[in-house]
C-alpha positions as CSV (number, residue, x, y, z in Angstrom):
1,M,87.5,111.8,85.1
2,K,88.1,108.0,85.1
3,R,85.5,105.2,85.1
4,L,86.8,103.0,88.0
5,F,85.9,99.8,89.8
6,F,87.4,97.4,92.3
7,A,87.7,93.8,91.0
8,L,89.2,90.4,91.4
9,W,91.5,89.5,88.5
10,P,91.9,85.9,87.4
11,N,95.3,84.2,87.3
12,D,96.4,82.8,83.9
13,A,95.1,79.2,84.7
14,T,91.7,80.5,85.7
15,R,91.5,82.8,82.7
16,Q,92.2,79.9,80.4
17,K,89.5,77.8,82.0
18,I,87.0,80.6,81.5
19,I,88.1,81.1,77.9
20,Q,87.6,77.3,77.2
21,F,84.1,77.6,78.6
22,D,83.5,80.8,76.6
23,D,84.5,79.1,73.4
24,L,81.4,77.0,73.8
25,L,79.2,80.1,73.2
26,T,79.0,80.2,69.4
27,D,76.0,82.4,68.7
28,P,77.3,85.1,66.3
29,R,74.9,87.7,67.6
30,L,76.6,87.6,71.0
31,K,78.7,90.6,72.0
32,K,81.4,88.8,74.0
33,V,83.6,90.3,76.6
34,A,87.2,90.5,75.5
35,T,89.1,87.6,77.2
36,K,91.7,90.0,78.5
37,N,88.9,91.9,80.3
38,L,87.4,88.9,82.2
39,H,87.1,89.7,85.9
40,V,84.8,89.7,89.0
41,T,83.6,93.2,89.9
42,L,83.7,93.9,93.6
43,V,82.5,97.5,93.7
44,F,81.7,99.8,90.7
45,L,82.7,103.3,91.5
46,G,81.7,105.2,88.3
47,L,83.4,108.4,87.1
48,L,85.9,109.8,89.6
49,D,88.3,112.8,89.4
50,E,92.0,112.5,90.3
51,K,91.5,113.6,93.9
52,Q,88.7,111.1,94.5
53,E,90.8,108.4,92.9
54,Q,93.8,109.2,95.2
55,N,91.4,109.2,98.2
56,I,90.0,105.8,97.2
57,I,93.6,104.4,96.8
58,K,94.5,105.6,100.3
59,A,91.3,104.1,101.7
60,A,92.0,100.8,100.0
61,N,95.4,100.7,101.7
62,N,93.6,100.2,105.0
63,I,91.6,97.1,103.8
64,A,92.5,93.9,105.6
65,A,90.7,90.9,104.1
66,N,91.3,87.2,103.6
67,S,92.1,85.5,100.3
68,I,89.1,84.2,98.4
69,N,88.4,80.7,97.2
70,M,85.2,80.0,95.3
71,R,83.8,78.1,92.3
72,F,81.8,79.5,89.4
73,D,79.4,76.7,88.7
74,Q,76.3,78.0,87.0
75,L,75.4,80.1,84.0
76,T,73.0,83.0,84.6
77,L,71.1,85.2,82.1
78,W,70.1,88.6,83.4
79,Q,67.4,89.7,80.9
80,Q,66.6,92.9,82.7
81,K,70.2,94.0,82.0
82,R,70.3,93.7,78.2
83,G,70.6,89.9,78.1
84,I,73.9,89.7,80.1
85,L,75.2,86.1,80.3
86,C,77.4,85.5,83.4
87,L,79.1,82.7,85.2
88,T,77.9,82.8,88.8
89,S,78.4,80.7,91.9
90,T,75.8,78.8,94.0
91,S,77.9,79.8,97.1
92,Q,79.6,83.1,97.8
93,P,82.3,82.7,100.6
94,D,82.3,85.0,103.6
95,S,85.7,86.2,102.7
96,L,84.3,87.7,99.5
97,L,81.3,89.3,101.1
98,T,83.5,90.7,103.9
99,L,85.8,92.3,101.3
100,V,82.9,93.8,99.3
101,K,81.4,95.3,102.5
102,Q,84.8,96.8,103.5
103,L,85.2,98.3,100.1
104,Q,81.7,99.7,100.0
105,D,82.2,101.2,103.5
106,S,85.5,102.8,102.5
107,V,84.0,104.2,99.3
108,S,81.0,105.6,101.1
109,E,83.3,107.3,103.7
110,Q,84.9,109.1,100.8
111,G,81.5,110.6,99.9
112,I,81.0,108.5,96.8
113,E,77.5,107.2,96.3
114,L,77.1,103.6,95.2
115,E,74.2,101.8,93.6
116,Q,72.2,100.0,96.2
117,H,71.6,96.4,95.2
118,P,72.5,93.0,96.6
119,Y,76.0,91.8,95.6
120,T,76.3,88.8,93.4
121,A,79.8,87.7,92.3
122,H,79.8,87.1,88.5
123,I,82.0,86.9,85.5
124,T,80.3,88.6,82.5
125,L,80.8,86.6,79.4
126,A,78.5,88.2,76.8
127,R,75.7,90.6,76.1
128,N,72.7,90.7,73.8
129,L,71.5,87.2,74.6
130,K,67.8,86.6,74.2
131,Q,67.6,83.0,75.5
132,H,69.5,81.0,78.1
133,P,71.9,78.6,76.2
134,E,71.7,74.9,77.0
135,I,75.3,74.4,78.1
136,N,76.5,72.4,81.1
137,V,78.9,74.3,83.3
138,E,81.9,72.4,84.7
139,A,82.8,74.3,87.9
140,I,85.7,76.7,87.5
141,P,87.7,77.2,90.6
142,W,88.8,80.8,91.5
143,H,91.5,81.8,93.9
144,S,92.3,85.4,94.6
145,D,95.2,86.6,96.8
146,K,94.7,90.2,95.8
147,F,92.1,92.8,94.6
148,V,92.7,95.5,92.1
149,L,91.5,99.0,91.1
150,V,90.7,99.1,87.4
151,H,90.3,101.9,84.9
152,S,87.7,101.2,82.2
153,V,89.0,103.0,79.1
154,S,86.8,103.3,76.0
155,T,88.9,103.0,72.8
156,E,88.0,102.8,69.1
157,H,88.4,99.0,69.4
158,G,86.1,98.6,72.4
159,V,86.7,98.8,76.2
160,D,90.1,98.2,77.6
161,Y,90.5,97.5,81.4
162,Q,93.7,98.8,82.9
163,I,94.8,97.8,86.4
164,I,95.8,101.0,88.3
165,N,96.7,99.4,91.7
166,S,96.5,96.1,93.6
167,W,96.4,95.1,97.2
168,P,97.2,91.8,98.8
169,L,94.6,89.5,100.5
170,V,95.8,87.5,103.5
171,S,96.1,83.8,103.1
172,N,93.8,82.0,105.5
């Protein structure tokens, strides 16, 4: 069984901008996300066996969606989820929401049940935060010309995200 999810993966320039912002978060109690793991989750799949994984990959081969351009311009603290600090966006483009819907539909057609909650694009930066930090966010542009399937692997050094497959998004 593998713990899998679909995501948008940042290019090097975008990752560097996120890291620069993340460096402003200096509270030693924070449990920060490893910089190599920064991403935007599209659809969390959970634990899947090999056959389910192969079916998901085949279904994703049929996804046709446009590339995504957006800006992460606000800092959000989700207290109900263990004090998770995220970069979020005041505007989610139609191309993003269309891709998420296509993926959700493809996954559901494979008989995999998904959590039912409204989608919000976010980049998780840290956990265990009790209070919203007073930090100004300079908007971070994000461009995606592909989406990926990621395996979340637990190791003795923490979680490691490994890209299993990727699919192109059409330039619009």
